[in-house]
C-alpha positions as CSV (number, residue, x, y, z in Angstrom):
1,X,133.0,-34.9,32.8
2,X,131.3,-31.7,32.7
3,X,132.8,-28.6,30.4
4,X,133.1,-25.1,31.5
5,X,133.7,-21.9,29.0
6,X,136.2,-19.7,31.1
7,X,135.6,-16.1,30.4
8,X,139.1,-15.4,31.0
9,X,143.0,-16.5,32.3
10,X,144.3,-14.9,35.8
11,X,147.7,-16.0,37.3
12,X,147.8,-16.0,41.6
13,X,148.5,-12.4,42.4
14,X,151.1,-13.4,44.5
15,X,152.9,-15.9,42.2
16,X,156.5,-14.2,40.8
17,X,157.9,-15.7,37.2
18,X,160.7,-17.4,37.2
19,X,163.1,-19.6,34.8
20,X,163.5,-22.7,35.8
21,X,162.5,-25.0,33.1
22,X,162.1,-27.9,35.2
23,X,159.5,-26.3,37.0
24,X,157.4,-25.5,34.1
25,X,154.1,-28.4,33.1
26,X,152.8,-28.6,29.9
27,X,149.5,-29.9,29.9
28,X,148.4,-32.7,26.7
29,X,146.7,-31.3,23.7
30,X,143.4,-32.8,23.4
31,X,142.4,-33.2,19.6
32,X,139.1,-30.9,18.9
33,X,135.5,-32.0,18.7
34,X,134.5,-31.4,15.2
35,X,130.7,-31.5,14.2
36,X,128.9,-31.1,11.2
37,X,125.5,-32.6,12.3
38,X,123.4,-30.2,11.2
39,X,124.0,-30.8,7.7
40,X,122.0,-33.4,5.4
41,X,124.2,-36.1,4.0
42,X,124.9,-36.3,0.1
43,X,126.1,-39.3,-1.8
44,X,129.0,-39.3,-3.9
45,X,128.7,-39.4,-7.6
46,X,128.7,-43.4,-7.0
47,X,127.0,-44.1,-3.7
48,X,129.0,-47.1,-3.1
49,X,131.7,-44.6,-3.0
50,X,130.9,-42.6,0.1
51,X,129.3,-39.6,1.2
52,X,130.0,-35.8,2.0
53,X,128.1,-33.4,4.0
54,X,128.8,-29.7,4.4
55,X,127.8,-27.2,7.4
56,X,128.4,-23.8,7.0
57,X,128.0,-23.7,11.1
58,X,130.0,-26.2,12.2
59,X,131.2,-26.7,15.7
60,X,134.6,-26.9,16.5
61,X,135.1,-27.3,20.7
62,X,138.8,-26.6,21.7
63,X,139.2,-28.5,25.3
64,X,142.0,-29.4,27.8
65,X,141.2,-32.4,30.4
66,X,144.2,-31.2,32.4
67,X,147.8,-32.8,33.4
68,X,145.8,-36.5,34.0
69,X,142.5,-36.6,31.6
70,X,140.8,-36.1,34.6
71,X,140.0,-32.8,34.5
72,X,140.6,-29.9,36.6
73,X,139.3,-29.0,40.1
74,X,137.8,-25.0,39.8
75,X,136.8,-23.0,42.7
76,X,133.5,-21.1,41.8
77,X,134.6,-18.1,44.2
78,X,138.2,-17.0,43.1
79,X,138.7,-19.1,40.0
80,X,141.5,-21.2,41.4
81,X,141.9,-24.3,39.0
82,X,144.0,-27.5,39.8
83,X,144.7,-30.4,37.7
84,X,142.8,-33.4,39.0
85,X,144.4,-36.8,39.5
86,X,141.4,-39.1,40.3
87,X,137.9,-38.7,40.0
88,X,135.5,-37.0,42.6
89,X,134.1,-40.5,43.8
90,X,137.8,-41.9,44.0
91,X,139.6,-39.5,46.6
92,X,139.7,-35.8,47.5
93,X,140.3,-32.7,45.1
94,X,144.1,-31.8,44.6
95,X,146.4,-30.8,47.9
96,X,146.7,-27.6,45.8
97,X,143.0,-26.3,46.9
98,X,143.4,-27.1,50.3
99,X,142.8,-23.9,52.5
100,X,143.8,-22.4,49.4
101,X,143.8,-18.3,49.2
102,X,142.0,-15.9,46.8
103,X,143.6,-16.2,43.1
104,X,142.8,-12.4,42.9
105,X,141.5,-9.8,45.2
106,X,141.9,-9.1,48.9
107,X,144.9,-8.3,51.2
108,X,147.6,-10.4,51.4
109,X,147.2,-14.0,51.1
110,X,143.2,-14.0,52.4
111,X,141.4,-17.5,52.6
112,X,139.3,-18.2,50.2
113,X,135.6,-18.7,51.5
114,X,135.8,-21.7,48.8
115,X,137.5,-23.8,51.3
116,X,134.2,-24.0,53.3
117,X,132.6,-27.6,52.5
118,X,129.4,-26.4,53.4
119,X,128.8,-23.6,50.3
120,X,130.3,-26.7,47.7
121,X,132.1,-24.0,45.9
122,X,135.2,-26.5,44.6
123,X,133.7,-28.2,41.8
124,X,135.4,-31.2,40.4
125,X,136.9,-33.3,37.2
126,X,135.7,-29.8,35.0
127,X,137.1,-29.5,31.6
128,X,137.7,-26.1,30.1
129,X,137.3,-25.2,26.7
130,X,135.9,-22.7,24.0
131,X,133.8,-23.5,21.1
132,X,133.6,-21.6,17.2
133,X,131.1,-22.0,14.8
134,X,133.2,-22.1,11.5
135,X,132.3,-24.0,8.1
136,X,133.0,-27.6,8.4
137,X,133.2,-30.5,5.6
138,X,132.8,-34.0,6.6
139,X,133.7,-36.9,4.3
140,X,133.6,-40.7,4.5
141,X,135.1,-42.8,1.9
142,X,134.1,-46.5,1.2
143,X,136.0,-49.2,-1.0
144,X,133.8,-48.7,-4.0
145,X,134.0,-52.2,-5.5
146,X,132.9,-53.6,-1.9
147,X,131.6,-50.4,-0.1
148,X,133.5,-51.3,2.7
149,X,134.1,-47.8,4.3
150,X,137.6,-47.1,5.1
151,X,138.1,-47.1,8.9
152,X,141.7,-46.9,9.3
153,X,143.1,-43.8,11.3
154,X,146.4,-43.4,9.3
155,X,144.9,-43.6,6.4
156,X,142.2,-41.1,7.0
157,X,144.7,-38.3,8.7
158,X,146.9,-38.6,5.5
159,X,144.1,-37.9,3.3
160,X,143.2,-35.3,5.4
161,X,146.5,-33.7,5.4
162,X,147.2,-34.0,1.8
163,X,143.2,-32.8,0.7
164,X,144.2,-29.7,3.0
165,X,147.4,-29.1,1.1
166,X,145.5,-29.4,-2.0
167,X,142.8,-27.2,-1.0
168,X,145.1,-24.7,0.3
169,X,146.7,-24.5,-3.3
170,X,143.7,-24.7,-4.9
171,X,142.9,-21.0,-3.1
172,X,146.3,-20.0,-2.5
173,X,146.2,-19.6,0.7
174,X,147.9,-21.2,3.6
175,X,147.5,-24.8,5.1
176,X,147.5,-23.7,8.2
177,X,144.2,-21.2,7.7
178,X,142.4,-24.7,7.2
179,X,142.4,-27.0,10.2
180,X,141.6,-31.2,9.9
181,X,140.5,-33.9,11.7
182,X,139.5,-37.5,11.7
183,X,137.0,-39.2,14.4
184,X,135.3,-42.4,14.4
185,X,131.7,-42.4,13.7
186,X,128.7,-44.7,13.2
187,X,126.3,-45.2,10.2
188,X,122.6,-45.0,10.3
189,X,122.8,-49.0,10.5
190,X,125.7,-49.1,13.3
191,X,128.6,-50.0,11.1
192,X,131.9,-48.5,12.0
193,X,132.9,-45.7,9.6
194,X,135.5,-42.7,9.8
195,X,135.1,-39.0,8.9
196,X,137.4,-37.0,7.0
197,X,137.0,-33.7,8.7
198,X,138.3,-30.2,7.1
199,X,137.1,-26.9,8.7
200,X,138.1,-22.9,8.6
201,X,139.9,-22.0,11.1
202,X,138.3,-18.4,11.7
203,X,135.7,-18.0,13.9
204,X,132.9,-17.5,11.6
205,X,134.3,-19.1,8.6
206,X,135.9,-17.8,5.8
207,X,134.9,-19.7,2.9
208,X,137.7,-21.9,1.8
209,X,136.1,-25.6,2.5
210,X,132.8,-24.6,1.2
211,X,134.2,-25.0,-2.0
212,X,135.2,-28.7,-1.6
213,X,132.0,-30.2,-1.9
214,X,132.3,-28.9,-5.7
215,X,135.2,-29.9,-6.3
216,X,136.2,-33.5,-4.5
217,X,137.2,-35.0,-7.5
218,X,139.6,-32.8,-8.6
219,X,141.1,-32.2,-5.2
220,X,141.6,-35.9,-4.5
221,X,142.9,-36.3,-7.2
222,X,145.7,-33.8,-6.0
223,X,145.8,-34.9,-2.7
224,X,146.7,-38.5,-4.1
225,X,150.0,-37.3,-6.4
226,X,150.4,-35.0,-2.8
227,X,150.7,-39.0,-1.1
228,X,153.0,-40.1,-4.2
229,X,155.7,-38.8,-2.1
230,X,158.4,-37.3,-4.1
231,X,161.1,-38.2,-1.5
232,X,160.0,-42.1,-0.9
233,X,160.1,-41.5,2.9
234,X,159.8,-44.1,5.4
235,X,156.3,-42.7,6.5
236,X,155.9,-39.1,6.2
237,X,158.1,-36.2,5.6
238,X,158.3,-32.4,4.6
239,X,158.2,-33.2,1.0
240,X,154.7,-34.5,1.5
241,X,152.8,-34.6,4.8
242,X,154.8,-33.0,7.8
243,X,154.4,-29.4,8.4
244,X,154.2,-27.1,11.7
245,X,151.0,-28.3,12.9
246,X,151.4,-32.0,12.0
247,X,154.9,-32.9,13.4
248,X,154.0,-33.9,16.2
249,X,151.3,-36.4,14.6
250,X,154.1,-38.6,13.2
251,X,152.2,-41.9,14.6
252,X,149.0,-40.9,12.5
253,X,150.5,-40.4,9.1
254,X,151.8,-42.2,6.5
255,X,151.9,-41.6,2.5
256,X,151.6,-45.1,1.7
257,X,148.5,-46.3,3.9
258,X,146.8,-43.1,2.2
259,X,147.9,-43.8,-1.1
260,X,146.3,-47.5,-1.2
261,X,142.8,-46.1,-0.4
262,X,143.1,-43.5,-3.0
263,X,143.0,-46.3,-5.9
264,X,141.7,-45.8,-9.6
265,X,138.4,-47.0,-9.1
266,X,137.7,-45.2,-6.0
267,X,138.8,-41.8,-7.8
268,X,137.0,-43.0,-11.2
269,X,134.0,-43.6,-8.7
270,X,133.7,-39.8,-8.3
271,X,133.2,-39.1,-11.8
272,X,129.1,-38.3,-12.6
273,X,127.3,-41.7,-14.5
274,X,126.7,-40.9,-18.0
275,X,123.1,-41.5,-17.4
276,X,122.7,-38.8,-15.0
277,X,124.3,-36.2,-17.3
278,X,120.6,-35.2,-17.8
279,X,121.6,-31.5,-19.1
280,X,124.2,-32.3,-21.1
281,X,128.2,-32.2,-21.0
282,X,127.7,-29.3,-18.3
283,X,125.6,-31.3,-15.7
284,X,127.0,-31.8,-12.2
285,X,126.7,-33.3,-9.2
286,X,125.2,-31.5,-6.7
287,X,127.3,-32.1,-3.4
288,X,125.4,-29.8,-0.7
289,X,122.0,-30.4,0.1
290,X,119.5,-28.4,-2.4
291,X,118.3,-26.3,-0.1
292,X,121.7,-24.7,0.6
293,X,122.7,-24.8,-3.4
294,X,119.4,-23.1,-3.9
295,X,119.2,-20.5,-1.4
296,X,123.1,-19.7,-2.3
297,X,122.4,-19.2,-6.0
298,X,119.8,-16.8,-5.2
299,X,122.3,-14.9,-2.9
300,X,125.0,-14.9,-5.3
301,X,123.3,-14.1,-8.5
302,X,121.4,-12.2,-10.5
303,X,118.2,-14.3,-10.4
304,X,115.2,-12.9,-11.4
305,X,112.8,-16.3,-11.3
306,X,112.2,-19.4,-9.3
307,X,110.4,-22.2,-10.0
308,X,110.1,-25.1,-7.5
309,X,108.1,-28.6,-9.3
310,X,106.6,-30.4,-6.2
311,X,105.4,-34.4,-6.1
312,X,105.5,-37.6,-4.4
313,X,102.6,-38.8,-2.5
314,X,100.0,-35.7,-1.4
315,X,99.6,-37.5,2.0
316,X,103.3,-36.7,3.0
317,X,103.2,-33.1,2.1
318,X,104.3,-31.1,4.9
319,X,103.8,-27.3,3.8
320,X,103.5,-25.7,7.1
321,X,107.0,-27.3,8.1
322,X,108.7,-26.8,4.8
323,X,112.0,-24.7,5.9
324,X,112.1,-23.2,2.3
325,X,108.9,-21.3,2.4
326,X,110.5,-18.5,4.3
327,X,112.9,-17.8,2.0
328,X,110.3,-18.6,-1.2
329,X,108.3,-15.5,0.5
330,X,111.0,-13.5,1.0
331,X,112.5,-13.7,-2.5
332,X,108.6,-12.9,-3.4
333,X,108.7,-9.8,-1.4
334,X,111.8,-8.8,-3.3
335,X,110.4,-8.8,-6.9
336,X,111.7,-11.9,-7.9
337,X,108.9,-14.4,-9.4
338,X,108.4,-17.4,-7.4
339,X,106.7,-20.4,-8.6
340,X,105.3,-23.5,-7.0
341,X,104.2,-26.1,-9.8
342,X,101.9,-28.5,-8.7
343,X,101.3,-31.8,-11.0
344,X,97.9,-32.5,-12.3
345,X,97.3,-35.8,-10.6
346,X,98.6,-34.4,-7.2
347,X,96.3,-31.1,-7.2
348,X,93.5,-33.9,-7.4
349,X,94.4,-35.3,-4.4
350,X,94.7,-32.7,-2.5
351,X,91.7,-32.1,0.1
352,X,89.4,-28.9,0.1
353,X,91.2,-27.9,3.2
354,X,94.7,-29.0,2.2
355,X,94.3,-27.3,-1.0
356,X,92.2,-23.7,0.4
357,X,95.3,-23.6,2.8
358,X,97.8,-23.9,-0.2
359,X,96.2,-21.0,-1.9
360,X,95.6,-18.9,1.0
361,X,99.4,-19.2,2.0
362,X,100.7,-18.5,-1.4
363,X,98.3,-15.3,-2.0
364,X,99.6,-14.2,1.3
365,X,103.2,-14.3,0.1
366,X,102.5,-13.6,-3.5
367,X,103.9,-17.1,-5.2
368,X,102.2,-18.3,-7.9
369,X,100.9,-21.5,-8.1
370,X,100.7,-23.5,-11.3
371,X,99.8,-26.8,-13.0
372,X,102.0,-29.1,-14.4
373,X,100.9,-32.2,-16.5
374,X,100.1,-35.6,-14.4
375,X,103.4,-36.9,-13.2
376,X,105.5,-33.3,-13.3
377,X,108.4,-32.4,-15.3
378,X,111.0,-35.3,-16.0
379,X,114.2,-35.4,-18.0
380,X,116.1,-38.9,-18.8
381,X,114.8,-40.5,-15.7
382,X,115.3,-37.8,-13.1
383,X,112.8,-35.2,-11.8
384,X,113.1,-31.6,-12.1
385,X,112.9,-30.1,-8.8
386,X,114.1,-26.5,-9.0
387,X,115.0,-24.0,-11.1
388,X,116.4,-20.3,-10.9
389,X,116.8,-17.7,-14.0
390,X,117.8,-14.7,-14.5
391,X,118.4,-12.5,-18.3
392,X,121.0,-14.1,-19.5
393,X,121.6,-17.4,-17.6
394,X,119.7,-20.5,-15.8
395,X,120.3,-23.0,-13.4
396,X,118.5,-26.3,-13.3
397,X,118.2,-29.1,-10.5
398,X,116.9,-32.7,-11.1
399,X,116.8,-35.3,-8.5
400,X,116.9,-39.6,-8.8
401,X,114.1,-39.8,-6.1
402,X,110.3,-38.9,-6.1
403,X,110.8,-38.4,-2.3
404,X,113.0,-35.5,-2.7
405,X,110.3,-33.6,-4.5
406,X,107.8,-33.6,-0.6
407,X,107.2,-30.0,0.1
408,X,108.4,-30.5,3.8
409,X,111.3,-30.3,6.3
410,X,112.9,-33.1,4.4
411,X,112.4,-31.4,0.7
412,X,115.3,-32.4,-1.9
413,X,116.6,-34.8,1.0
414,X,118.3,-37.8,-1.5
415,X,118.3,-41.2,1.3
416,X,121.4,-43.3,1.2
417,X,121.6,-43.6,-2.5
418,X,119.7,-40.9,-4.5
419,X,121.3,-38.2,-6.2
420,X,120.7,-34.7,-7.1
421,X,122.7,-32.8,-10.6
422,X,122.8,-29.5,-12.0
423,X,123.6,-27.5,-14.9
424,X,124.5,-23.6,-15.4
425,X,124.0,-22.3,-19.3
426,X,123.7,-18.8,-20.4
427,X,120.2,-19.1,-22.0
428,X,117.5,-17.4,-19.8
429,X,114.8,-20.0,-18.6
430,X,112.3,-21.4,-21.3
431,X,108.5,-20.8,-20.7
432,X,107.4,-23.7,-18.0
433,X,105.0,-26.6,-19.3
434,X,102.0,-25.3,-16.9
435,X,98.9,-23.9,-16.7
436,X,97.0,-21.1,-13.8
437,X,94.8,-23.7,-11.9
438,X,91.4,-24.0,-12.9
439,X,88.4,-22.4,-10.7
440,X,88.3,-24.8,-7.3
441,X,91.2,-27.2,-8.7
442,X,93.2,-26.1,-5.5
443,X,90.9,-23.8,-3.9
444,X,88.0,-26.7,-3.7
445,X,84.7,-25.8,-2.7
446,X,84.3,-26.2,1.6
447,X,82.0,-28.2,2.9
448,X,79.0,-26.0,4.0
449,X,78.6,-26.5,7.5
450,X,82.1,-25.2,8.0
451,X,83.0,-21.9,8.8
452,X,86.8,-20.5,8.2
453,X,88.8,-18.2,10.7
454,X,91.5,-16.1,10.0
455,X,94.3,-16.1,12.8
456,X,96.8,-13.3,12.8
457,X,97.1,-11.8,16.0
458,X,94.5,-12.5,18.5
459,X,96.0,-15.3,20.3
460,X,98.8,-13.4,21.1
461,X,99.9,-12.7,24.8
462,X,101.0,-14.6,28.0
463,X,100.5,-18.8,27.7
464,X,98.9,-19.5,30.7
465,X,95.9,-17.2,29.3
466,X,95.7,-18.9,25.6
467,X,92.8,-21.3,26.7
468,X,90.9,-18.3,27.3
469,X,92.0,-16.2,24.3
470,X,91.2,-19.3,22.1
471,X,87.6,-20.2,23.0
472,X,86.5,-16.7,23.0
473,X,87.5,-16.2,19.7
474,X,86.0,-19.5,18.6
475,X,82.8,-18.7,20.3
476,X,82.8,-15.2,18.4
477,X,82.2,-16.9,15.2
478,X,79.8,-19.8,16.6
479,X,77.5,-18.8,19.1
480,X,75.7,-21.8,19.9
481,X,79.4,-23.3,21.0
482,X,79.3,-20.4,23.7
483,X,76.0,-21.0,24.9
484,X,76.6,-25.3,24.9
485,X,79.5,-24.6,26.6
486,X,78.0,-22.3,29.2
487,X,75.2,-24.8,29.9
488,X,74.2,-27.9,30.0
489,X,76.1,-31.5,30.4
490,X,80.0,-31.9,30.1
491,X,81.4,-32.8,27.6
492,X,82.1,-36.7,27.0
493,X,84.7,-36.8,24.7
494,X,87.5,-34.7,23.8
495,X,90.0,-35.8,20.9
496,X,92.9,-34.4,19.3
497,X,94.8,-35.8,16.4
498,X,98.3,-33.9,14.9
499,X,101.8,-35.3,13.8
500,X,103.2,-32.5,15.5
501,X,103.1,-32.9,19.1
502,X,106.4,-34.1,19.6
503,X,107.7,-30.9,21.7
504,X,107.3,-29.6,25.2
505,X,106.1,-26.3,23.8
506,X,103.7,-27.6,21.3
507,X,102.5,-30.2,24.5
508,X,101.9,-26.9,26.3
509,X,99.9,-24.9,23.8
510,X,97.7,-28.3,23.4
511,X,97.3,-27.9,27.2
512,X,96.4,-24.6,27.6
513,X,93.8,-24.9,25.1
514,X,92.2,-28.2,26.7
515,X,92.5,-26.6,30.1
516,X,90.4,-23.8,28.6
517,X,87.6,-26.1,28.6
518,X,87.5,-26.1,32.3
519,X,86.0,-22.5,32.6
520,X,83.0,-23.8,31.2
521,X,80.1,-25.8,32.8
522,X,79.9,-27.9,29.7
523,X,83.7,-28.3,29.1
524,X,85.9,-30.6,30.6
525,X,85.3,-32.4,33.8
526,X,87.4,-35.3,35.8
527,X,85.1,-38.1,33.9
528,X,86.0,-36.5,30.4
529,X,87.4,-38.8,27.7
530,X,90.7,-37.0,26.9
531,X,92.3,-38.6,23.8
532,X,94.9,-37.7,21.5
533,X,96.8,-39.5,18.8
534,X,99.9,-38.1,18.1
535,X,103.1,-39.4,15.7
536,X,106.4,-40.0,17.2
537,X,109.7,-38.0,17.0
538,X,111.8,-38.1,14.0
539,X,115.4,-39.9,14.9
540,X,118.5,-37.4,15.4
541,X,121.7,-37.3,17.4
542,X,121.5,-33.9,18.1
543,X,121.4,-32.5,21.6
544,X,118.1,-31.6,23.0
545,X,118.0,-28.4,25.4
546,X,115.7,-26.0,24.3
547,X,111.5,-26.4,25.0
548,X,111.3,-25.7,21.2
549,X,113.1,-28.7,20.4
550,X,111.5,-32.5,19.8
551,X,111.6,-35.6,22.5
552,X,114.2,-38.1,21.4
553,X,112.1,-40.9,21.5
554,X,108.5,-42.0,21.7
555,X,108.2,-43.4,25.1
556,X,109.5,-40.3,26.9
557,X,107.2,-38.0,24.7
558,X,104.4,-40.2,25.8
559,X,104.8,-40.6,29.0
560,X,105.4,-36.7,29.4
561,X,101.9,-35.9,27.5
562,X,100.4,-38.4,29.7
563,X,101.6,-37.0,32.9
564,X,101.0,-33.3,31.4
565,X,97.4,-34.1,30.2
566,X,96.4,-36.4,33.0
567,X,94.5,-33.8,34.9
568,X,92.8,-32.6,32.7
569,X,90.2,-35.6,32.4
570,X,90.5,-39.3,31.7
571,X,93.4,-39.5,29.4
572,X,94.9,-41.7,26.8
573,X,97.5,-40.8,24.5
574,X,98.8,-42.9,21.5
575,X,101.8,-42.4,19.8
576,X,102.1,-43.8,16.3
577,X,104.6,-44.2,13.3
578,X,104.1,-40.8,11.5
579,X,102.1,-42.6,8.3
580,X,99.6,-43.9,10.8
581,X,98.7,-40.4,11.9
582,X,96.1,-38.7,9.9
583,X,97.8,-35.5,8.2
584,X,94.8,-33.2,9.2
585,X,95.4,-31.4,12.6
586,X,91.6,-31.5,14.4
587,X,90.1,-31.1,17.4
588,X,86.8,-33.0,18.2
589,X,84.0,-31.9,20.7
590,X,81.3,-34.7,21.4
591,X,78.7,-34.2,24.4
592,X,76.3,-37.5,25.6
593,X,73.7,-36.4,23.8
594,X,75.6,-36.5,20.6
595,X,76.0,-32.9,20.1
596,X,79.7,-32.6,18.3
597,X,81.7,-30.2,16.8
598,X,85.1,-30.4,14.8
599,X,87.5,-27.6,14.6
600,X,90.6,-28.3,11.8
601,X,93.5,-26.1,12.2
602,X,95.3,-26.2,9.2
603,X,98.8,-25.4,11.6
604,X,98.1,-27.6,14.1
605,X,99.2,-25.4,17.1
606,X,103.0,-25.1,15.4
607,X,102.7,-21.4,14.3
608,X,103.4,-19.9,17.6
609,X,106.6,-18.9,18.9
610,X,108.1,-17.9,22.1
611,X,109.0,-14.7,23.4
612,X,112.3,-16.0,24.6
613,X,114.3,-19.2,24.5
614,X,114.0,-21.2,27.9
615,X,115.8,-24.4,28.5
616,X,114.2,-27.7,29.3
617,X,116.1,-31.1,30.8
618,X,114.8,-33.9,28.9
619,X,116.7,-36.5,31.2
620,X,114.4,-35.8,34.0
621,X,111.7,-38.2,34.5
622,X,108.1,-37.5,32.8
623,X,106.6,-36.3,36.2
624,X,109.5,-33.9,36.4
625,X,109.1,-33.0,32.6
626,X,105.5,-32.3,32.7
627,X,105.6,-30.0,36.0
628,X,108.3,-27.9,34.2
629,X,106.5,-27.8,30.9
630,X,103.4,-26.3,32.9
631,X,105.5,-23.8,34.9
632,X,107.2,-22.4,32.1
633,X,106.1,-18.5,31.8
634,X,106.2,-16.9,28.2
635,X,104.2,-15.3,25.6
636,X,103.7,-16.5,22.5
637,X,103.1,-14.7,19.1
638,X,102.0,-16.2,15.6
639,X,105.3,-16.6,13.6
640,X,103.5,-17.8,10.2
641,X,103.8,-15.6,6.8
642,X,100.3,-14.2,6.5
643,X,97.0,-15.5,8.1
644,X,96.6,-19.1,9.7
645,X,93.1,-20.5,8.7
646,X,91.3,-22.1,11.2
647,X,88.2,-24.5,10.1
648,X,84.9,-25.1,12.3
649,X,81.6,-26.8,12.4
650,X,78.9,-25.4,14.4
651,X,77.3,-27.6,17.0
652,X,76.1,-30.5,14.9
653,X,73.8,-33.1,15.8
654,X,74.3,-36.9,15.5
655,X,77.7,-39.1,16.1
656,X,80.5,-38.0,15.3
657,X,82.0,-39.1,11.7
658,X,85.0,-40.7,11.5
659,X,86.0,-37.7,9.2
660,X,84.3,-34.6,8.5
């Protein structure tokens, strides 16, 4: 069924009030859909006890499916709605809509224009609902000795209600200001789970449930006390679980079943293991994503300095897609000392273009780069990842997983078993064990045949003419490219490698850049080989609706790219696992006489953004998607902070090397 969010409600203007209760109809209440799906999971102190996540922009969708659960038949001409009895394919709409009059307006009992079959005004099996965004906490518990998920709806509902009461008492607010729910869920391995959810009832959030992750052990201990009903009732009563908004859910509540889940073993598993108390007795588990915790700390403290420690496999660094970078740049612009600390062995592994791009980005954002000893900063078997300090305080974070140090979209991610710990003390940060980079340690010497182009706003403009602007700009610094494109044989092959051509917008950008070569005699022709190698999209359960969102599977990605790029030449598209695609974004042009040119795009084509949000139908077949992508009209602009470097060779002679 589809869902419609009404702008308001009205009754028939000719209806009259009455007090006949036998004519009153009550619509069954549906439990809301609750989602914290945009937040990442954080393991509890002992991962075998479960996991938790907090989303400050969670989604609550309240909805109604009518008297029979079949939705409503709605006349889009006048707004009249009636509960459905059958599915559209099983029978006609409700009889109340046959020859119905207008709900509002018109003179007398004027028949509604929606009665005409030709207008298709009456939509069938529509749910009505409304959404709000608020703070949402989602908790999935497991039996700690066996790691078996707790899936009982009664037990989870009882814990949710008791946890809500414990939180309300701690904050001094009414329990009714905090919503609750339980929903069935699946793990990444498709195992059955059940989620316990708490959310702020206020649209936009009130900050109540945001304190749950950091206080979970205390709250669950108090919840167990609530579940030990002082009246020892059979199932639930007003001394334990019943309240105004739970009185009709007696079949889903039982203090005994909830109490059986909150065992001593489970509560003890919420305590931080001794080996993770790396900052001393004040060490605590960081129960929200590190980026969220860091941003919150910088917002609510008198921070004067922020240090981020990098590490992990340099081949997996993706600074261009690091979501924390805009925040680092903003803090630096506000006068806070922001530093990136890079282990010496990682600095040595950076290629010349990666190193120079990092230096260029840091200089543009006024962020300091420092070199630490090989291996980075370690504390009692953990890796230091972030530090924030003021005149009289310091907060530090450490992680158990080396992967968490990778700058990129997954920075700070812990995986299924990794943990992050933090501590705050009243002493200022001590100077780091780090030094400034040596000459050319990061800004490494560039091979002599490459020329650098700094892109700012030169390529901004309509998407349809991007290719024209791109090649005109490039010819400006490589005049011989212009001569080669204007005369001589057309291109034998064009190849492009980029991990991030995973969305319709980046596909369109690539299409326009390549299509720009068709304008030249020495450019693309139907028999030119066009080879594209990209990485498959990251898995996600979030719905896709817009042009700048990724495809959700590699087959759709590959099929649409083939349809879109096919008219440009003899096209082949290869979608690989991300680790099997080169990190550099590289465009190569090759002519039949062994002439070639190589272009390195530091950000690929991902530094553009659209001037407006456009919807895209990901469920369409490849041909219809490709057509929609090609026909979309919008303007693009450079949204990167500072300049975006592009490196190009001149037109060289010889066989194209595997890597320049």
